[in-house]
C-alpha positions as CSV (number, residue, x, y, z in Angstrom):
1,M,96.4,114.6,73.7
2,N,96.5,114.5,69.9
3,D,96.4,117.3,67.4
4,V,98.0,119.9,69.5
5,T,100.2,122.8,68.4
6,N,103.0,124.6,70.2
7,P,103.3,128.1,68.8
8,K,105.8,130.4,70.4
9,T,103.1,132.9,71.7
10,H,99.3,132.9,71.6
11,P,97.4,136.1,72.3
12,E,94.4,134.3,74.1
13,L,96.6,132.2,76.1
14,D,98.7,135.4,77.1
15,A,95.5,137.0,78.4
16,L,94.6,134.1,80.3
17,K,98.1,134.1,82.0
18,S,97.7,137.6,83.1
19,E,94.1,136.8,84.4
20,L,95.7,134.0,86.4
21,E,98.6,136.1,87.8
22,T,96.1,138.5,89.2
23,Q,93.9,135.8,90.6
24,L,96.7,134.2,92.4
25,R,98.0,137.6,93.8
26,T,94.3,138.3,95.0
27,Q,93.8,134.8,96.4
28,Y,97.0,134.7,98.5
29,A,97.3,138.5,99.2
30,C,97.3,137.7,103.1
31,F,99.6,134.5,103.0
32,D,103.1,134.3,103.7
33,R,105.5,131.4,102.8
34,A,104.6,129.5,106.1
35,A,100.9,129.8,105.1
36,L,101.3,128.8,101.6
37,R,103.2,125.6,102.8
38,E,100.1,124.8,104.9
39,L,97.8,124.5,101.7
40,P,96.9,120.8,101.2
41,A,98.9,120.2,98.0
42,L,102.0,122.3,98.7
43,G,102.2,120.6,102.2
44,A,102.0,117.2,100.6
45,Y,104.9,118.1,98.3
46,H,106.7,119.8,101.0
47,A,106.6,116.6,103.0
48,Y,107.8,114.6,99.9
49,Y,110.7,116.9,99.1
50,K,111.8,117.3,102.7
51,K,112.9,113.5,102.5
52,F,115.5,114.4,100.0
53,K,116.5,117.9,101.5
54,K,115.0,119.8,98.6
55,T,112.5,122.6,98.4
56,Y,109.4,122.3,96.1
57,H,110.1,124.6,93.2
58,I,106.4,125.3,92.4
59,Q,106.0,126.9,95.5
60,L,109.0,129.1,94.8
61,Q,107.5,129.9,91.5
62,L,104.2,130.8,93.1
63,E,105.9,133.1,95.6
64,S,107.6,134.9,93.0
65,I,104.4,135.8,91.3
66,I,102.6,136.6,94.5
67,F,105.4,138.4,96.4
68,K,107.7,139.7,93.8
69,G,105.3,140.5,91.0
70,K,107.1,138.3,88.5
71,S,105.0,136.9,85.5
72,I,104.5,133.4,84.1
73,P,107.5,132.7,81.9
74,N,107.2,132.9,78.0
75,V,108.3,129.6,76.8
76,A,106.0,128.1,74.3
77,S,102.4,127.9,74.4
78,L,101.9,124.1,75.1
79,V,104.5,124.3,78.0
80,E,103.0,127.3,79.4
81,T,99.6,125.5,79.6
82,M,101.3,123.1,81.8
83,F,103.0,126.0,84.1
84,M,99.5,127.7,84.3
85,A,98.0,124.6,85.7
86,E,100.8,123.9,88.2
87,L,100.6,127.3,89.6
88,K,96.8,127.2,89.9
89,N,96.6,123.8,91.5
90,H,100.2,123.3,92.8
91,L,100.7,120.0,91.2
92,L,103.9,118.8,89.7
93,T,103.6,118.2,86.0
94,S,105.9,117.1,83.3
95,G,105.2,117.2,79.5
96,H,106.6,115.0,76.7
97,D,106.5,114.7,72.8
98,M,104.5,111.4,72.6
99,E,106.2,110.9,69.2
100,A,109.3,110.2,71.0
101,V,108.0,108.0,73.7
102,Q,108.3,104.3,73.5
103,Q,105.3,102.4,75.1
104,P,104.6,100.7,77.5
105,I,105.0,103.6,80.2
106,G,105.0,102.9,83.9
107,I,105.7,104.9,87.2
108,F,108.3,103.3,89.5
109,I,110.1,103.9,93.0
110,S,114.0,104.4,92.3
111,D,116.5,102.0,94.1
112,G,119.2,104.8,93.5
113,S,120.8,103.1,90.6
114,E,118.7,104.5,87.7
115,S,120.1,107.4,85.7
116,F,118.7,109.7,82.7
117,T,119.6,112.8,80.6
118,R,118.0,115.9,82.1
119,T,116.8,118.6,79.7
120,S,120.1,120.4,80.5
121,G,121.8,117.7,78.7
122,Q,123.3,116.7,82.4
123,E,123.4,113.0,83.1
124,Q,121.6,112.5,86.4
125,T,121.5,109.6,88.8
126,L,118.1,109.3,90.7
127,K,117.6,109.6,94.4
128,A,116.7,106.3,96.3
129,G,113.0,106.4,97.0
130,D,112.1,108.9,94.4
131,M,109.2,108.4,92.0
132,Y,109.9,108.3,88.3
133,I,108.2,107.5,85.0
134,A,109.9,105.5,82.3
135,D,108.9,104.0,79.0
136,A,110.2,100.9,77.2
137,E,113.7,102.6,76.5
138,R,114.4,105.3,79.0
139,I,113.5,107.4,82.1
140,L,111.1,110.3,81.0
141,S,111.2,112.2,84.4
142,S,111.5,112.0,88.1
143,V,109.9,114.0,90.9
144,I,113.1,115.5,92.3
145,Y,115.0,116.0,89.0
146,G,112.3,116.6,86.3
147,P,111.8,115.7,82.8
148,D,114.4,114.1,80.3
149,Q,116.0,115.7,77.3
150,H,115.1,113.2,74.6
151,T,111.1,113.3,74.9
152,R,110.9,117.1,75.7
153,I,108.1,119.2,74.1
154,N,109.3,121.2,70.9
155,A,107.9,123.3,68.2
156,Q,107.0,120.5,66.2
157,T,105.0,118.6,68.7
158,K,101.7,117.2,67.6
159,Q,101.0,114.6,70.3
160,V,101.8,115.3,73.9
161,L,101.9,113.3,77.1
162,F,101.2,115.2,80.4
163,T,102.1,113.4,83.6
164,V,101.3,114.5,87.0
165,Y,103.2,113.2,90.2
166,A,101.0,113.0,93.3
167,P,102.6,112.2,96.6
168,I,100.6,111.0,99.5
169,G,98.0,113.6,100.4
170,I,96.8,114.5,96.9
171,E,93.4,112.9,96.0
172,E,92.7,111.3,92.6
173,H,89.9,113.9,91.9
174,T,92.4,116.8,92.6
175,V,94.6,115.1,89.7
176,K,91.8,114.7,87.2
177,E,90.8,118.4,87.8
178,H,94.2,119.3,87.2
179,L,94.4,117.6,84.0
180,R,91.3,119.0,82.9
181,D,92.7,122.5,83.4
182,I,95.6,121.4,81.2
183,E,93.0,120.3,78.5
184,T,91.3,123.5,78.7
185,Y,94.3,125.7,78.3
186,A,95.6,123.5,75.5
187,K,92.4,123.8,73.6
188,V,92.7,127.6,73.9
189,V,95.8,127.3,71.7
190,A,94.6,124.3,69.5
191,P,90.7,123.9,69.6
192,Q,91.0,120.8,67.6
193,A,93.2,119.0,70.2
194,K,91.7,115.5,71.6
195,V,92.4,113.8,74.9
196,V,93.1,110.2,74.0
197,E,93.5,109.0,77.7
198,M,93.2,110.5,81.1
199,E,93.9,108.1,83.9
200,V,95.4,108.0,87.5
201,Y,97.9,105.1,88.3
202,S,99.6,104.0,91.5
203,A,103.4,103.5,91.7
204,S,104.7,100.0,92.2
């Protein structure tokens, strides 16, 4: 997306966040952890993460809102649009400042030798078999370890790349609906924002 803005807070988006929190608590009022895991998207990610002996953190975040009364974190508006869509649709998403990305961009399967710098500044070697996205110079993110430090969204971001990881069991139309939700939320903050490209690709 081009012509986005990333203010620290945005009143209309804050209202939508509160509405979403209420919606989630109502929608899943009768669920427990096991029942949530049986939902199609969460089940697909659970199966993926289980291979790496990891827990899908989006489910943990969803549980904190439903069962513990927590709120969607206040980070920055553009990042929060991504969090909101993740909680609504359960799909793992990463956001990047497009001006820091060097094309071409591709999605790959790790052989376990690749490494990158996480947002924390920590150097991380990927797990063999994990999906990752890379540009011409560096890894942008992986499923298990999240996004990189170099291309993270910041206060000056005007062009943004949102990427969604979809393991086996997630349909293409589900990914596109998720991306449209991100677009809708982003345009609340920046009505002038434009989608440059919205596509679904397969890992090679």
